N, C-alpha and C positions, 0 to 999 in steps of 0.2 A: 557396506550397502552401496548400491549403484544409484547415482543421482544425475538428473539432467536439469540444468538451470536454463530456463527460457526467459531471456530478457536480462542481459548482463549490463545493467545500468549500475546505479549506486548500491541498491539492495542486492541485486543479483551478483555483483562483484564480491560482496561480503560472503555470501553463501558459497560461491565458487572457490574463493581463496581459502576460507577457513576449513571447509570440508575437504579440499584437496590436501591441505597441510596435515589434516588428521588421518590421511591415508585412505580415504574412500575413493571409489572409482567415480569420478565426477567429470562431466562434459558440459561446457557452456555453449549455448546456441547464440551466435552473434550475427549481426548484419553483414552483408557482403562487403568485403574489403576491410573488415575490422577484427580479423583474427588476432588472438592474444597468445603469447607464450608465457607471460608472467604478469603478476599483479603485485604492486607495492601497496601495502596496507599501513596506515598510520592512524594515530588518534588515541582515544581513551582505552581501547582494547589492546594496545601495544603496537609495535612496529615490526614488520617482517616483509620479506619478498618471497613470493610463492610461484613456482612454475605451475601453469594450468594448461588444460587441454580445451580447445574451442573448435567448433565447426561452424560452417556457414550455411549448411542445409541439413535437414533432418535425415536425409538419406545416408549421411555420413556417420550417423550414430549406429554403431555396430551391435550394441547390446540393449535389450529392453531395460530401461531404468526401473528400479523399485519405486522411486518417488521422483516426480517432476515438480520442481519448484517454479511456479509461474509468477514472474515479477515484471512482466511487461506493463506499459501504461494501459490504463483502463480502456482507452479508445482502440487498442489492439487486441483486447481480450477475446472477442468472438472469433476473429480470424485465427488466432493462436490456438484456441481450443479445438477448432475444426481440424487444424493441421496435426494436432496431437492425438487425434482419435485412434489411429492404428496402435499406438503404444498403450493407451488405456484398454483397448480391446485385448491386448496381450497380457494385461495384469497390472500396469502401472497405476499408481495413485497420483492424483493431482493435488498439490498443496498450493492454495491461493495465498500468495504473499504480496498483496496489492492494496492500494488505497481505495476507499469508497464503497458504495453500495452497488450491488448488481453483478459483481464478478463471480462470487460464489454461486449466486442464483443461476447465472448462465451456465456454469460448469455442471451444476446438479441437473439442470434441464437436459443437457446433452448426455451426461454419463451416469446419472443416478447418485443419490446421496451416499451410497456405499463405496464410491470411488473418489470422493472429494473431501479433502481436509481443509479446514478453514484456519487461518492464522491471523493474529493481531500483532503487527510489528510496530514497535514504538521506539526503536533506536533510530538516531539520525545519521545518515551517511551522505557524503558528498563526493561525487566523482570529480577529482581534480583534473584528470585527463584520461585518455583511453585506458591506460594501464596503472592508474593510481587512484586509490580511494581513501578517504579520511572518515573515520567514525567519530562524530562530533558530540553525540549525546545519547544517553539511554535512560529513559524514564521508568522502565520496568522490563521484566523478562518478555521475550517473545512468548505468546500464548498460542497453542495449537489445540485443536479439538474437532469433534464431529457433532455439529449441532443436532443432527437427527439421531445420534447414538448408533448409527449403523456400522461404524468402524470400531473394532475392538480396542478397548482402552490399553490393553497390554501392548499392542503395536504402537499406539500413540505415545505411550510412556517410553517405549524403546526409542522411538524417533526423537522425542524431546531429549532423551539422554544422549543420543548421538550428537545433536546440535550443541548441547551444553558442553560435552566433553571436547567438542571441536573449538569451543571458545565463544559460542553464541548462546547466552543464557536463555533457556527455554523451559517451559513447563506445560503440562497438559491440563486443560480445564474443560469440564462439561459445559460450562456457561460461556464458551468462547464467543458466541454470537453477541452476548451482552458486552464483552470486552471490545468486540469490533465496533459496535454502535457507539461506545464511549469514545473511541478514536474518531469515528465519522463525525460526531458532534464537534469534537475538538478541532478537527481539520476544517469543517465547514465554517466554524467561528473565526479561525485565524488565517488559514492559507490564502483565500482570495484577497482579503484585506492587506495581508502582509505583502502579497505579490503586487497588488495594484499601487500601494503607497511605498513599496520598497522599505518596509519597516520590520524590525524584529518583533517577536511575539510580545516581549516586554514593553517595547515602545508603543505597541497598539493599545495596551491597557492603561498606559500612562496618559494617553491622549483621551480626553473625555468624550470627544465626538466619535472616534472609532470604537471606544468602549461601549457607547450607547448602541452602536450598530451591532456589535458582538452580542450584547444582551438580547437585542431584537431577533437576531438569527437563532439563538438558542431557544427563545420563547416559542418561535414558530415551529421549530423542530419538534419540541415536546407536544405541541398540539397535534402534529402529524403522527407522531409515534402513538399517542393515545388513541387516535382514530383507527389506526391499523393494529392496535393491540400488540405493538412491538415492545417487549420488556427491556428495561435497562436496569442498572444498579441503583437508579435514582427515581423516586416517585414523582418528582416535579422539576420544572426548570430551575426554580429557586434552590432546591437541594443540589442539583447538578452544578449550578453556578458557584455555590459555596465551595464544592469540591474542586471545580475548575480553577478558581482563583487562588485557593489556598494550597492545593496539592499538585495539580497538573502543570500549571504555568511556571512556577518558580524554577524547576530544573531545566526548562527549555526557554527561559526568558531571552537569552541572547541568540536564539536560533532564528534564521531566516527560512521561510518555507521553500521547499523544492519547486513549488509552483512558480516562484519568481523567475527561476532559470527557464522553466518551460514556456512561460508566456513571452519571454524575450525572444524565443525561437518560434513563436506563433503556435505553440502547442498548449493543450489544456485538458485536464481530467475533470473539469468542473461539472460535467454531466453526471459523474459518479458521486459528486458531493452535493453542493447546493442545488444543482440541477435535478438531482434525484429527489431532493426534498420537495421541490416544486412539483415534480411529476406525481409523487406520492400524495401531495396535498390535493392536486387536481382529482386524483382518483377518489378521494374522500370528501370532495367539495369544500376544501379548506383553503382559504386564501393565504398565500405566503409572499407578500409583496417585497419584503426585504431580501429574501433569498432569490426571488425572481430578478430584482434589479442587480444584485451582486452577480448572479449568473450571466446576465446580459452584458454587464460591464466587462467581465473577463472575456466573454466571447467577442465583444466589440474590439478589445485590444488585440486578440488573436486574429480576428478577421482582418484588421488593418495590416498586421504582419503578413498574413497569407496573401492578401490582395496586392501588396507591394512586392511580393516574391521573396520576402525575407524569412519566411517560415511557413508553417501550416497550421490551420485552425483545428481541424478535427481529423480523426482517423480515417 
């Protein structure tokens, strides 16, 4: 199968290297001056060095990919989708391999639900340098699916099988949107606080003050979800918190959020996480003061970085 990986960061590097090793025709789109010839992989899924093919502009992609794996940061989603339109018009599927709310919705608005595959990725990967990536944790399989049901399950199962055989454990699920929201809640609760305080997820819940904030974030999210009739696997915030503390946190307790590295560079995906909760709350006339403050705190740090010229705040 032919793949195009757009956004060769930590997650993109995993897809590029593993699918290339499995013998698929894979091209990675990288930023100007960052072409790669090989990627060294290390961590919980083994160690290997893989030759890869990368290009710096889409005009250099000679064949229409069957699947485009979109793994750019959320602030670059709209631009990337617009640039990928010619491939989708020729038959490519877009697989959303990103954090947060709104990426899938933007893609569906542009291309229709029959061309967009949603994924929930819950393995942790850290880009050690340009050509080296470490896989640090995996809480569950990658889950892919078509929330609308417009993409045939046979194709989705085939794609999941390809990923799994390549070494990225993956399964197809009809309720992929619920899986995504479970991760969004998880990320909203942990990522900004971990980034702001430079603490691991485990350290955050050991601290009674940050744990209280985490609980407040989750409570507000469930009020917003109820107002918008967005379904999850949990009927209440209390039910989710029990699952969160007992099942989700232990495997990732020693993990630092990728947002920590982002805000050091003056970058942030907060608008696709806690910022999205604030916006959805406003649409439903629900106040979300904790998520609002957290969003502005992260933006404040990024603004300072951008203002001093040491990074950038938004896309």
